[in-house]
C-alpha angles and dihedrals in degrees: 000000000000116000088227091059093045091051094049093050091046094051094041089062094041093054093048090049091046092053090050093050094048086054088051092051091053094044096051092046092049090050092048094049092038088226094299117156102187114032092041098030093123090059093076098059094069091062089070090053092055090064094043094239100114095117093052091045095049092047094052104030107021114201115036114243130167094256095045094047093048092049091048096049098037111037111003105122091192089062107081091203098051118114094247091050092048091050091049094048092047091051092048092051090049091049091060092054103038090133089061104045124064117260092242090059091051091048093050091048091051091051090049092052093046091049092053093046091048093049090052089067095061121079090202089072091068092045094051109018098165096088093047092048089051091052090051091052092048092048090052091050091050091051092050091047093048091049093050094044101043107026122083109249093238131117096303092052091049092052089050090051093047092052093047095048096046090051091047093050091051094049095045089054090051093050091053092045093050092050095049099045109020113022091049106039098151115076090202089071093061111116093010127122089259089055092054091048091052095047090048088053090050092052091046091052088059092042085243104117097096095044092046092051090050094054104031109016107195116062111243123165094230093051091045090054091047091051096049096040110034107019111123097201108040109093096222097046114113093234093050092050095050093045094051092044089055090051091055091046090055090049089056096047098033093231120151123232113283094027135082136198102191144021097266092056091048095050095042091046091053092050092048093046092051089054091047091064100035126101129200088246089059090050095049091047092049091045122265094231091050091046093052091046089053091046093052091048091051090047090053089051089051091050091050091049091052089052093050095044099045115010102047096044095119090048090051091052091051091049091048092048090049091049092049090048091051091048091050091048091050091048092050091048091050092048091048090050091050091050092050091049091051091048092050091048091053 
């Protein structure tokens, strides 16, 4: 398949997943602060850091308040990671490959974009964002379901799955990191009723509360981290996402388990293998914040490798052709010089 098509499918899924996760960030923070604007005002600033847009936000908006952060993350078209920007980018990527994706996927994506654009026109959305965030999550789920149910599970589907899972793994790691080191800054709160409420909100933001309760029962920070980082069966756990993304990557390349045929397989395989043999005790001992930082860096390396291996293929060919042409030119120049030297000698 064309690298252009693979890239568009990949980024279409990443942007839809990113919009859903931004909605999750906002929802969990709103639940934790209970909608307060004064006593918990400083709890809104960290949301901007989770998307890596703090410099742009500070330059344009200054001090982080609830209203400014919500506007920036929901409907700011100048912010490439806002929900409205993600919906627009996903729709544009889908538009360029309409012959590849099923019509129902295109229709659902259009509905998603129109819903977000319509909500941007109502000030009540910023006052009470929970309903809008829920609609964004449901729209994302419908798109994933439509893709899985109506799209042939061939290369295009696997690239869509890889993009969605890599984005999900990154955002789950950011949610856990924010809770551990920003949303709970006071060690005296650990084990308190407030602590339980916050960890429950975190699990709810990942739609993990029911599954966690079924497997672990009592809410404990260490078990919550273990569930969201290392669980092999929960669909939003970091380990699950990396493992399933590696499966799709192997389906694309045809490599068997334990082998690799390109850089992206090698790097993703290393990341997955390291998680296979890691325990939550190892992570806590190493430092959870440091572990998540390392994970995000490795995930970025994997994403870059996927781009180089699959999405810049035509550019690679042109570079290789140019290099071969230069080598041929140098060889011809050398041969001509040798011929002239021999002629002069004779």
